[in-house]
C-alpha positions as CSV (number, residue, x, y, z in Angstrom):
1,M,95.4,-46.9,28.5
2,G,94.8,-48.7,25.4
3,L,91.4,-49.6,24.5
4,D,89.3,-52.0,26.4
5,P,87.2,-55.0,25.4
6,E,83.8,-53.0,25.8
7,H,85.2,-50.2,23.2
8,E,86.2,-52.3,20.9
9,S,83.3,-54.1,20.6
10,A,81.0,-50.9,20.6
11,W,83.7,-50.1,17.2
12,R,83.4,-53.3,16.1
13,Q,79.4,-52.4,15.8
14,A,79.1,-49.4,15.0
15,A,82.1,-50.6,11.7
16,E,79.6,-53.5,10.9
17,A,76.2,-51.0,11.0
18,A,78.0,-48.2,9.1
19,I,78.6,-51.0,6.1
20,A,75.0,-52.3,6.2
21,Y,74.1,-49.3,6.5
22,R,75.8,-48.4,3.0
23,Q,75.5,-51.6,1.4
24,G,72.0,-51.4,1.4
25,I,71.5,-47.1,0.5
26,D,70.0,-48.5,-3.5
27,A,67.1,-50.3,-1.8
28,R,66.1,-47.2,0.9
29,V,64.2,-44.3,0.0
30,Q,66.0,-41.9,-0.8
31,R,64.2,-39.9,2.3
32,P,63.8,-39.7,5.6
33,E,61.4,-42.7,7.1
34,A,60.4,-40.5,9.6
35,V,60.4,-36.6,10.1
36,Y,62.0,-34.1,12.7
37,R,59.4,-34.6,14.7
38,E,59.1,-38.2,15.0
39,A,63.3,-38.1,15.4
40,L,63.0,-35.8,18.0
41,E,60.7,-38.3,20.3
42,A,62.9,-41.4,19.0
43,F,65.8,-39.2,20.8
44,D,64.4,-37.3,23.8
45,A,64.6,-40.7,25.9
46,P,64.8,-40.2,29.8
47,L,68.4,-39.9,30.8
48,A,67.8,-43.1,33.5
49,D,66.0,-46.1,32.4
50,A,63.5,-47.9,34.6
51,G,64.9,-48.9,37.7
52,Q,68.2,-47.2,37.3
53,P,69.6,-44.0,39.4
54,P,69.8,-41.1,37.2
55,D,73.5,-40.6,37.5
56,A,74.0,-43.9,35.8
57,G,74.9,-44.2,32.0
58,Q,74.8,-47.3,29.6
59,P,77.4,-49.5,28.4
60,P,79.4,-48.7,25.4
61,D,77.5,-50.8,23.3
62,A,74.3,-50.5,24.5
63,V,74.9,-46.7,23.4
64,V,76.5,-47.5,20.0
65,R,72.9,-49.5,19.6
66,D,70.3,-47.6,20.8
67,L,72.4,-44.4,18.7
68,I,71.8,-46.7,15.7
69,A,67.7,-47.4,16.0
70,R,66.9,-44.3,17.0
71,A,69.1,-42.1,14.2
72,E,68.4,-44.9,10.8
73,P,64.7,-43.9,10.8
74,G,65.8,-40.6,10.7
75,L,68.5,-40.3,8.1
76,S,68.1,-38.9,4.2
77,G,69.5,-41.2,1.1
78,T,72.6,-38.5,0.2
79,T,75.0,-41.0,0.1
80,G,72.4,-43.1,-1.9
81,P,72.5,-43.1,-5.8
82,R,69.2,-40.9,-6.8
83,F,69.6,-38.5,-4.4
84,F,69.2,-34.9,-6.0
85,G,68.2,-32.5,-3.3
86,W,71.1,-30.4,-2.9
87,V,74.5,-29.9,-4.1
88,I,75.7,-32.2,-1.3
89,G,77.8,-35.1,-1.9
90,A,77.8,-38.5,-1.4
91,S,80.7,-39.4,1.0
92,H,83.1,-41.5,-1.0
93,P,83.4,-44.6,0.7
94,V,87.6,-43.8,0.4
95,G,87.0,-40.6,2.5
96,V,84.5,-42.2,5.0
97,A,87.5,-44.9,5.7
98,A,90.2,-42.1,5.8
99,D,87.4,-40.1,8.1
100,W,87.3,-42.9,10.3
101,L,90.7,-43.1,10.8
102,T,91.0,-39.2,11.8
103,S,88.2,-39.5,14.5
104,A,90.1,-42.8,15.4
105,W,93.8,-40.7,15.6
106,G,91.8,-37.9,17.7
107,Q,94.8,-35.3,15.8
108,N,94.0,-31.5,16.7
109,A,94.8,-29.8,13.1
110,G,95.7,-26.6,14.4
111,N,99.5,-26.2,14.7
112,H,101.7,-28.8,13.0
113,V,103.7,-29.3,16.3
114,A,101.2,-31.2,18.0
115,A,100.4,-32.8,15.1
116,P,102.9,-33.2,12.0
117,A,100.9,-36.2,10.2
118,A,98.0,-33.8,9.9
119,A,99.7,-30.8,9.0
120,A,101.8,-32.3,6.7
121,A,99.0,-34.2,4.7
122,E,96.9,-30.6,4.7
123,T,100.3,-29.1,3.0
124,I,100.3,-31.9,0.4
125,A,96.9,-31.7,-0.3
126,A,96.8,-27.8,-0.8
127,R,99.4,-28.5,-3.4
128,W,97.0,-30.7,-5.2
129,L,94.7,-28.9,-5.2
130,L,95.8,-26.0,-6.6
131,D,97.1,-28.0,-9.5
132,L,93.5,-29.7,-10.1
133,L,91.7,-26.5,-10.0
134,G,94.1,-24.3,-12.3
135,L,95.0,-22.0,-9.4
136,P,98.1,-20.3,-8.5
137,A,100.4,-22.2,-6.8
138,E,101.9,-19.6,-5.0
139,A,97.9,-19.7,-3.1
140,S,97.7,-20.3,0.1
141,V,94.7,-22.7,1.7
142,G,93.1,-23.0,4.4
143,F,90.9,-25.9,5.6
144,V,87.7,-25.1,7.3
145,T,84.2,-26.2,7.2
146,G,82.7,-26.0,3.8
147,A,82.5,-23.2,1.2
148,T,80.3,-20.4,3.7
149,M,83.2,-20.6,6.0
150,A,85.6,-20.6,2.6
151,N,84.1,-17.4,1.7
152,V,84.1,-16.0,5.2
153,V,88.0,-16.4,5.2
154,G,88.6,-15.1,1.2
155,L,86.4,-12.1,2.2
156,A,88.3,-11.5,5.6
157,A,91.6,-11.5,3.5
158,A,89.8,-9.3,0.6
159,R,88.6,-6.9,3.3
160,G,91.7,-6.3,5.2
161,E,93.9,-6.2,1.8
162,V,91.7,-3.4,0.4
163,L,91.7,-1.6,4.1
164,R,95.5,-1.7,4.0
165,R,95.8,0.0,0.7
166,A,93.4,2.9,1.9
167,G,96.0,3.0,4.5
168,W,93.9,1.3,7.4
169,D,94.3,-1.5,9.9
170,V,91.0,-3.5,10.1
171,E,92.8,-6.7,12.3
172,A,94.2,-4.1,14.6
173,D,91.5,-1.4,14.6
174,G,88.3,-2.7,13.3
175,L,85.7,-1.5,11.1
176,F,84.7,1.9,13.0
177,G,86.0,4.5,11.2
178,A,87.4,2.5,8.1
179,P,87.3,3.9,4.4
180,P,84.0,2.5,3.2
181,I,84.2,-0.3,1.1
182,A,81.9,-1.0,-2.4
183,V,80.9,-4.4,-2.3
184,L,79.7,-5.7,-6.1
185,I,77.8,-8.9,-6.4
186,G,75.4,-10.6,-9.0
187,D,72.1,-10.6,-7.9
188,D,71.3,-14.1,-7.7
189,A,74.7,-14.6,-5.4
190,H,74.2,-17.7,-3.2
191,A,73.3,-17.0,0.1
192,T,76.1,-18.0,2.1
193,V,77.9,-15.5,0.3
194,F,75.9,-12.4,1.5
195,S,75.7,-14.3,5.1
196,A,79.6,-14.4,5.2
197,L,79.5,-10.4,4.3
198,Q,76.9,-10.1,7.0
199,F,79.8,-11.8,9.7
200,L,82.1,-9.6,8.6
201,G,80.1,-6.5,9.0
202,L,80.3,-5.4,5.3
203,G,76.1,-5.6,5.7
204,H,73.8,-7.6,3.5
205,A,71.8,-5.4,2.0
206,R,74.5,-2.0,1.5
207,V,76.2,-4.4,-1.3
208,V,75.4,-2.9,-5.0
209,R,73.7,-6.1,-6.9
210,V,74.8,-6.1,-10.4
211,A,72.0,-7.6,-12.8
212,T,72.2,-11.4,-14.2
213,T,71.5,-12.7,-17.4
214,A,68.2,-15.0,-17.5
215,Q,70.4,-17.9,-16.2
216,G,71.8,-16.1,-13.4
217,A,75.0,-14.9,-14.4
218,M,76.6,-11.5,-13.8
219,D,76.0,-9.3,-16.8
220,A,79.3,-7.7,-17.5
221,D,77.7,-4.9,-19.2
222,A,76.0,-4.0,-15.5
223,F,78.9,-4.8,-13.6
224,E,80.8,-2.3,-15.6
225,A,78.4,-0.1,-15.6
226,A,78.0,-0.6,-11.6
227,L,81.9,-0.2,-10.9
228,A,82.1,2.9,-12.5
229,D,79.9,4.5,-10.0
230,C,82.0,3.1,-7.3
231,S,84.9,4.8,-5.2
232,G,87.5,4.2,-2.5
233,P,88.2,0.1,-1.9
234,I,86.1,-2.5,-3.5
235,I,85.7,-6.2,-3.3
236,V,83.9,-7.5,-6.3
237,V,82.2,-11.2,-5.4
238,T,81.5,-13.2,-8.8
239,Q,80.2,-16.8,-9.3
240,A,81.7,-20.4,-10.7
241,G,78.0,-22.4,-10.6
242,Q,74.8,-20.6,-10.0
243,I,73.0,-22.9,-7.6
244,N,70.0,-23.6,-9.8
245,T,71.1,-23.2,-13.6
246,G,74.8,-23.8,-13.0
247,A,75.7,-20.5,-14.7
248,F,79.2,-19.0,-14.5
249,D,80.1,-15.1,-14.9
250,P,82.2,-14.3,-17.1
251,H,85.2,-13.6,-15.5
252,Q,87.5,-13.2,-18.0
253,R,85.9,-9.8,-18.5
254,I,84.5,-8.9,-14.6
255,V,88.0,-9.9,-13.3
256,P,90.3,-7.8,-15.9
257,L,87.9,-4.6,-15.3
258,A,87.8,-4.8,-11.1
259,H,91.8,-4.8,-11.1
260,A,91.7,-1.9,-13.1
261,R,90.0,-0.2,-10.5
262,G,92.1,-2.0,-8.0
263,A,89.4,-3.8,-6.6
264,W,89.9,-7.6,-5.3
265,V,88.0,-10.0,-7.0
266,H,86.7,-12.9,-5.2
267,V,84.9,-16.4,-6.2
268,D,82.4,-18.2,-4.7
269,G,82.6,-21.4,-6.4
270,A,81.5,-23.9,-3.8
271,F,80.7,-26.5,-6.5
272,G,81.4,-25.6,-10.0
273,L,85.2,-24.5,-9.3
274,W,85.3,-27.9,-9.9
275,A,85.0,-28.0,-13.8
276,R,88.1,-26.4,-14.0
277,A,89.6,-30.3,-13.2
278,C,87.4,-31.4,-15.7
279,P,88.8,-30.8,-19.6
280,A,85.5,-30.9,-20.9
281,R,84.4,-27.9,-18.5
282,A,87.0,-26.2,-17.9
283,H,86.1,-23.8,-20.4
284,L,83.1,-22.5,-18.1
285,G,85.4,-21.3,-15.5
286,T,88.2,-19.6,-18.1
287,G,89.4,-16.5,-16.7
288,I,88.9,-17.4,-12.5
289,D,92.2,-18.1,-12.0
290,A,93.3,-14.7,-12.7
291,A,90.9,-13.7,-8.9
292,D,92.3,-13.3,-6.2
293,S,90.6,-15.3,-3.8
294,W,88.4,-18.8,-4.4
295,A,86.1,-21.0,-1.8
296,T,85.2,-23.9,-2.8
297,D,84.1,-27.9,-1.1
298,G,85.6,-30.5,-0.5
299,H,82.1,-32.2,0.2
300,K,80.7,-32.1,-3.2
301,W,82.0,-32.9,-6.0
302,L,85.4,-34.0,-4.6
303,Q,83.4,-36.5,-2.1
304,T,85.1,-36.2,1.1
305,P,82.7,-36.2,4.3
306,Y,81.4,-33.9,5.6
307,D,82.8,-31.2,7.2
308,C,85.4,-29.9,4.0
309,G,85.6,-26.6,2.8
310,Y,88.7,-24.9,1.0
311,A,89.8,-21.3,1.5
312,I,91.8,-20.2,-1.3
313,V,93.8,-16.6,-1.4
314,R,96.1,-15.6,-4.5
315,D,98.1,-13.2,-1.3
316,A,99.1,-15.5,1.4
317,E,100.1,-12.8,3.3
318,A,96.7,-11.5,2.8
319,H,95.4,-14.5,3.9
320,R,98.1,-14.7,7.0
321,R,97.2,-11.6,8.3
322,A,93.0,-11.8,8.8
323,M,93.7,-15.5,10.0
324,T,96.4,-15.6,12.1
325,V,96.2,-16.6,15.9
326,A,99.0,-16.1,17.7
327,A,99.5,-16.7,21.8
328,S,102.9,-17.4,23.6
329,Y,101.8,-21.5,24.4
330,L,101.7,-21.8,20.6
331,P,104.8,-23.0,19.0
332,P,106.8,-21.0,16.5
333,V,106.9,-21.9,12.9
334,A,110.1,-22.2,11.1
335,E,111.3,-20.0,8.3
336,G,109.0,-20.9,4.8
337,E,107.0,-23.6,6.6
338,R,103.3,-23.4,6.2
339,D,101.4,-22.6,9.8
340,P,98.0,-24.0,9.8
341,S,96.5,-21.8,12.7
342,H,97.5,-19.3,9.9
343,T,94.6,-20.0,7.2
344,V,91.4,-20.5,9.5
345,P,89.9,-19.0,12.1
346,E,89.5,-22.1,14.2
347,L,92.4,-22.9,16.5
348,S,90.8,-26.3,17.5
349,R,89.9,-28.4,14.9
350,R,89.6,-31.6,12.9
351,A,92.3,-33.1,10.0
352,R,90.9,-32.3,7.3
353,G,93.6,-32.9,5.1
354,F,93.4,-36.6,5.6
355,A,90.6,-37.5,3.9
356,T,91.1,-34.6,1.0
357,W,94.5,-36.4,0.7
358,A,92.9,-39.7,0.9
359,M,90.2,-38.9,-1.7
360,I,92.4,-37.2,-4.3
361,R,94.8,-40.3,-3.8
362,H,92.2,-42.8,-4.9
363,L,90.7,-40.7,-7.7
364,G,93.7,-39.0,-8.8
365,R,93.4,-36.4,-11.9
366,R,92.1,-38.8,-14.6
367,G,89.2,-40.2,-11.8
368,I,88.3,-36.4,-10.8
369,A,87.7,-35.3,-14.5
370,D,85.5,-38.3,-15.3
371,M,83.6,-37.8,-12.6
372,V,82.7,-34.1,-12.7
373,E,81.8,-34.8,-16.7
374,R,79.9,-38.0,-15.9
375,H,77.3,-36.4,-13.6
376,C,77.5,-33.1,-15.9
377,R,76.6,-35.8,-19.0
378,L,74.1,-37.7,-16.4
379,A,72.3,-34.3,-15.5
380,R,71.8,-33.7,-19.6
381,R,70.4,-36.7,-20.2
382,M,67.7,-36.3,-17.0
383,A,67.0,-33.0,-18.1
384,G,66.7,-34.0,-22.2
385,A,64.3,-37.3,-21.2
386,L,62.1,-34.8,-19.3
387,A,61.5,-32.3,-21.7
388,A,60.5,-35.3,-23.9
389,D,57.3,-34.6,-22.5
390,P,55.2,-31.7,-23.6
391,R,54.1,-31.2,-19.7
392,V,57.6,-30.6,-18.5
393,A,59.8,-27.2,-19.2
394,V,63.5,-27.7,-18.6
395,L,64.2,-23.8,-17.7
396,N,68.3,-23.9,-17.7
397,E,71.2,-24.2,-20.1
398,V,72.2,-27.8,-18.1
399,V,76.2,-26.5,-18.8
400,L,77.1,-28.0,-15.4
401,N,75.7,-30.8,-13.1
402,Q,72.0,-28.5,-12.1
403,V,68.6,-28.8,-14.0
404,I,65.6,-26.6,-12.9
405,V,62.2,-28.0,-14.5
406,R,58.5,-26.8,-14.4
407,F,55.3,-28.3,-14.8
408,G,52.7,-27.1,-16.8
409,D,53.1,-23.2,-16.0
410,D,51.7,-23.8,-12.6
411,D,53.4,-23.3,-9.5
412,D,50.5,-25.3,-7.6
413,L,51.5,-28.4,-9.8
414,T,54.8,-27.9,-9.7
415,L,54.8,-28.1,-6.0
416,R,52.1,-31.3,-6.1
417,V,54.7,-33.6,-8.1
418,I,57.9,-32.1,-5.6
419,R,55.6,-33.6,-2.7
420,R,55.0,-36.7,-4.5
421,I,58.3,-37.3,-5.8
422,Q,59.5,-37.0,-2.0
423,E,56.7,-39.3,-0.6
424,D,57.0,-42.1,-3.3
425,G,61.1,-41.8,-2.2
426,T,62.5,-43.5,-5.6
427,C,64.5,-40.6,-5.7
428,F,64.2,-37.0,-3.5
429,A,64.0,-33.9,-5.6
430,G,63.4,-30.6,-3.9
431,G,61.7,-27.1,-4.5
432,A,63.3,-24.0,-5.3
433,N,61.9,-20.7,-6.3
434,W,63.5,-18.8,-9.5
435,R,62.5,-15.4,-10.9
436,G,59.5,-15.4,-8.7
437,R,58.0,-19.0,-10.1
438,W,58.6,-22.3,-8.3
439,V,60.7,-24.9,-10.5
440,M,62.2,-28.5,-9.6
441,R,65.5,-28.3,-9.3
442,L,67.7,-32.2,-9.8
443,S,71.3,-31.5,-8.7
444,V,73.4,-34.9,-9.6
445,I,76.5,-35.1,-7.8
446,G,76.7,-38.1,-5.9
447,A,76.8,-42.0,-6.9
448,T,74.3,-41.5,-9.5
449,T,74.5,-44.2,-12.8
450,E,72.6,-44.0,-15.9
451,A,70.2,-46.5,-14.6
452,D,69.6,-44.6,-11.7
453,A,69.2,-41.6,-13.6
454,D,66.5,-43.2,-16.2
455,I,64.7,-45.0,-12.8
456,S,64.7,-41.6,-11.1
457,V,63.1,-39.3,-14.3
458,A,60.3,-42.4,-14.8
459,A,59.6,-41.6,-10.8
460,I,59.2,-38.0,-11.8
461,R,56.8,-38.7,-14.7
462,R,54.8,-41.1,-12.6
463,A,54.4,-38.0,-10.1
464,L,53.4,-36.0,-12.3
465,D,50.6,-38.5,-14.3
466,A,49.9,-38.4,-10.3
467,A,49.5,-34.7,-9.6
């Protein structure tokens, strides 16, 4: 059955509302106008309107119109030009268009027989990703929800392979009775990596936490000393782009030391791995290509819509062993063909390859490099302008797109400034606790221009004046 007039009307209404929202995003406050409690009240409508029996529904266009009215006050300005709250990305219009088609096409990307186009788009997009990021061409790529799940997939492959080398089949026999695995990780690693270790039964508290530098990068000497105390199977987790400072672990020292001990090196590069796609920033990721697995996001620096991440594993067989979903009703794969169900935990999933393919095709190598460098340049511009005020201290070396700022030497003042910025809505910035002190964090990764950067700095200064 084709699309009936009622549903076509609803689709057109949704498209028009989406276009209007994006056209007006610059003028909107960059925070939600409604808080969660108010949004909850807006959505908590009775199933039956007055005069309707309880089991009656609403026409499609009425449902869409109702959804728009109830949702819009609670929408954040994450796609706007002055949103710096988190490392989120702005869902580029080309990626959104591809994502609309993905929803309309309704393809299940679980295997290449059910959705040949989806599987083909993933295969080519994966090849392009490896080339852009300067990673081994033979690596296997899984299209997951985001860096959290990409870390889970990469570390699952790591867990399976280091135990296989020790004579244990964790995929078949689980962890009961398995040789213990030593996990070395920087003290300032992202929370989602610890969650991934927890999900995989490796524990978030039993890891060896390696001391870090003032910028949050793993200290290479401390790593070498910690590694010397380890025995048995070893997994090393490094970081490309510390979430507050943007700092990179010294991979050129860590990776060879780890490999000399037979360890697997996994890189959490949620946003920082994209520095390797930018010639002016690629030096930050020196040595990363020698690692064994990598996690990164598409919905951050590639600007794909949510959700989109990539789990990249050098050893395709280790990746396959960790992730394969097998059942008699699933179609076989010809020799040499990529099977999507061997790369991610989900069998039923969204066809994320379409938006990834579209964004790389649209931006190209040069466009991606220019975008990364522009965001880094704008971060330095904002940091320099703020640091010119004696009341403001920029606490990190701005090597990437992250800036952390403190106002005076006072947690309360810093938190008041953040609150005033958010209330004002000209821009949006969030707070973080860094080295036991509260800071304001600016993550420049959206549609920001130089004018937006300057407007935002002025708004921050007004907030400081009023605090």
